[in-house]
N, C-alpha and C positions, 0 to 999 in steps of 0.2 A: 481646165479649171481645178481638177482634182489635185494635180501636182502643186498648184499654187496654194491650195488650202493646206496641204501637208506641210509645205514650206513655212507658211505663216504660223501654223500650229507649233511646229518644231522650234522655230525662232522664239516664239513667245513662251512656250512651256517646257522646252528642252527634251521633248520626246515625241515620237510619232503618234498620231491619233489612231484609234481603232477604225477599221473599215466601216463599221456601222455608224460611227460618228461622222465620217465623210459622206456616207449615203444620206443621212438626215440633213446634214449641212447643205448638200447639193439640192435636196428637195426644197428646203427653205429658200435658198437663193433663186430657185426656179419659180418661186411663188406658190408652191404646192402646200396644201394644208398638211400638217404633220402631227401625229400623235406618237409619242415614244414611250413604250412600256418596257422598262428594263429594271432590274433589281437595284437596290440602294448601293451606291458607290460604283456603279458601272459606267459612269461618265455620260449620262444622258443630258446633262445641262450644257455640256461643252458645244454640241452642234448649234445650240441657240445663241451661244456667245461668239462663235467664230465669225459670223457675218458682221458683228460689231467691230471686229478688227479690220475688216475690209472697207468699211464706210462709217465714219464717226457720226453721220447724220441718221443712221438707222437706229431704231428703238425696238427692243424685244421685251415682251411680257412673258414671264415664266411663272406659272402657277404650280406651287409645290405643296403636296399634302403631307410633307414631313412632320410638321407640328401635330397634325391629326394622328399620324402613325405613332409619334412619340407619346402622345397623351394616351392612346389606346394601349401601348405596351406598358406604360406606367400603371395604368388601371389594372391590367392583367397581373402584373407583379404584386401590386398592393393587395388585390383580392387573394392571390396565392399565399402571400405572407399572412394575411388575416386568417386564412384557413389553417395554416400551419400553427399559428398561435392558438387558435381555438382547440386544435388537437392536443397541443402540449398542455394547455390549461385543463383539459378533461382528464389527462393522465395524472395531474397533480391535485385533483379534487380532494383527495383524502385528507391528510393532516394539515400541513401548513401550505400556504399559497406560495408558489414559486414565481419568480420574475424571469420571463423569457425574453431575450434580446436577439434579434436576427440582424446580422451585419451583411448586407447584400454586397458590399465592396469586396470583402474577402471570403464571403459565403460561410461565415462561421455562426454558430449558435451558442449563446451563453445562457446557462440555466443557473440561477442563484436562489 
């Protein structure tokens, strides 16, 4: 079975799967409950998709917390930026008010 899975994966995606992907795929095909905890971008979704290539009548439900993680990371960045802006404003309390702009894309700060 493992060599068939490798072949299907290679034909469809043009590269060999990771061994851990094959382990999880086999567990799913054997009807075992599976929980996969791996970092972002490590290919954990693929083992749940490979069975779909074997049988077009199969259905897979994938629950991803990526949106929650993205929202959390955005919140952290926004809070950090607000803290930085607060610090810059406190520095410029004296005479005239300064406008501080943070550009997260190129990590630049503009003070005018």
